[in-house]
C-alpha positions in Angstrom: 12.3 20.0 39.5 8.5 20.0 39.8 5.8 21.9 38.0 5.6 25.5 39.3 2.4 26.8 40.8 0.3 29.3 38.8 -1.7 31.9 40.5 -5.1 32.6 38.9 -6.3 36.2 38.3 -9.5 37.0 40.1 -12.3 38.8 38.3 -12.3 41.7 40.7 -8.5 42.3 40.7 -7.3 45.7 39.6 -5.3 45.9 36.4 -2.1 46.7 38.2 -2.5 43.7 40.5 -3.3 41.4 37.6 -0.2 42.5 35.7 1.9 41.7 38.9 0.3 38.2 39.0 1.0 37.6 35.3 4.7 38.6 35.8 5.0 36.4 38.9 3.5 33.5 36.9 6.0 34.0 34.1 8.9 34.1 36.5 7.8 30.9 38.1 7.4 29.2 34.7 10.7 30.4 33.4 12.8 27.8 35.3 10.2 25.2 35.8 10.1 21.8 34.0 6.8 20.2 34.1 6.5 16.5 33.0 5.4 13.2 34.2 8.0 10.4 34.0 5.4 7.7 34.1 3.6 9.2 31.0 6.8 9.4 29.0 7.8 5.9 29.9 4.3 4.6 28.9 4.5 6.4 25.5 8.0 5.1 24.8 6.8 1.5 25.6 3.7 2.0 23.2 6.1 3.1 20.4 8.3 0.0 20.9 5.3 -2.3 20.9 4.0 -0.7 17.7 7.4 -1.0 16.1 7.6 -4.7 17.0 4.1 -5.3 15.5 5.1 -3.5 12.2 8.2 -5.6 11.9 6.4 -8.9 12.6 3.6 -8.0 10.1 6.0 -7.1 7.3 7.9 -10.3 7.8 4.7 -12.4 7.7 4.4 -15.0 4.9 0.8 -15.7 5.7 -1.1 -17.3 2.8 -4.1 -15.2 3.7 -2.5 -12.0 2.7 -2.3 -11.0 -1.0 1.2 -10.2 -2.2 -0.1 -8.3 -5.3 -3.4 -7.4 -6.9 -4.0 -6.0 -10.4 -6.7 -5.3 -13.0 -5.2 -4.2 -16.3 -6.4 -3.8 -19.9 -5.2 -6.1 -22.6 -6.3 -3.8 -25.3 -5.4 -0.3 -23.9 -2.0 1.3 -23.6 -0.8 3.1 -20.5 -2.6 6.3 -21.6 -5.9 4.5 -22.0 -5.9 4.4 -25.8 -6.7 1.2 -27.7 -3.3 0.1 -29.0 -1.4 -3.1 -29.9 1.8 -1.2 -30.9 2.5 0.3 -27.5 3.6 -2.4 -25.0 2.8 -0.8 -21.6 -0.7 -1.6 -20.5 -3.3 0.5 -18.8 -3.8 -0.3 -15.1 -7.4 0.0 -13.8 -6.2 -0.6 -10.2 -3.3 -2.3 -8.6 -1.4 -3.2 -5.4 2.3 -3.9 -5.5 2.4 -3.8 -9.3 4.5 -1.1 -11.0 3.6 -1.9 -14.6 2.3 -4.4 -17.1 4.2 -5.0 -20.4 2.5 -6.6 -23.4 5.1 -9.0 -25.0 2.7 -10.3 -27.7 -1.0 -10.9 -28.3 -2.3 -12.3 -25.0 1.2 -12.5 -23.5 2.0 -10.1 -20.6 4.8 -9.5 -18.1 3.6 -8.0 -14.7 6.3 -6.2 -12.7 6.1 -6.1 -8.9 6.8 -2.8 -7.1 8.4 -4.6 -4.2 9.9 -8.1 -5.1 8.1 -11.0 -3.5 9.9 -13.0 -0.7 10.0 -16.1 -3.0 8.9 -17.1 -6.5 6.6 -19.7 -4.9 3.1 -18.2 -4.9 -0.4 -18.9 -6.1 -1.8 -16.9 -9.0 -5.6 -16.5 -9.4 -6.6 -15.0 -12.7 -9.8 -14.0 -14.6 -10.3 -12.1 -17.8 -13.1 -10.7 -19.9 -13.0 -13.3 -22.6 -15.5 -16.1 -22.1 -14.8 -18.3 -25.1 -12.7 -18.4 -28.2 -14.1 -18.4 -31.7 -13.9 -22.2 -31.7 -16.1 -22.4 -28.6 -13.2 -23.4 -26.2 -12.9 -21.5 -22.9 -10.2 -18.9 -22.6 -7.9 -19.3 -19.6 -4.9 -17.5 -18.1 -1.7 -19.4 -17.5 1.4 -18.1 -15.6 4.4 -19.5 -17.3 7.3 -17.6 -15.8 7.3 -16.9 -12.1 10.1 -14.9 -10.4 10.4 -12.6 -7.3 10.4 -9.5 -9.6 7.8 -10.3 -12.2 5.2 -12.8 -13.5 4.5 -13.7 -17.1 1.0 -14.9 -18.1 -0.7 -16.0 -21.3 -4.4 -15.6 -22.2 -5.4 -18.3 -24.6 -8.0 -21.0 -25.5 -7.6 -24.7 -25.2 -6.7 -24.8 -28.9 -3.8 -22.3 -28.3 -5.5 -19.2 -29.8 -4.2 -16.2 -27.9 -6.2 -13.1 -27.3 -6.0 -9.6 -25.8 -9.0 -9.3 -23.4 -10.6 -6.1 -22.3 -9.3 -6.7 -18.8 -7.3 -9.2 -16.8 -7.6 -9.5 -13.0 -4.9 -11.2 -11.0 -4.5 -12.0 -7.3 -1.0 -13.2 -6.2 -1.1 -15.0 -2.9 
């Protein structure tokens, strides 16, 4: 069935005539189906194309895409209070990180929201401590790497651990 025709109401029609035109238009529209097959097919194809792109992007293991990002506090608990007794750490900002757990001074476990495809990834880390009391530089070292979490230590070359104001990580 095709689109029914609609009669326009003229400006100089009488009220009775315009009501008759309106009623005729409703009767014509009542049984009419108005669509364009080509437009529907085109929209359905666009949806399939987008679905395919989403699937291919989510399956991508490209090294140029970060798997997780985080900046957390080594000295503040999850509520933003300075604390060494509460293990959950305050997150300034994060992507694909659900929480950070302080295991000990300078020792943290970072839990991923969505597990990573493999435990083989690169970790880039910085923190707010520039040097230890002995003058050695402070560095961040991942020591346990799984699909579900990452453990990292913040310490100096002479093995002095510290809780920095913040730690920033990029997992690629």
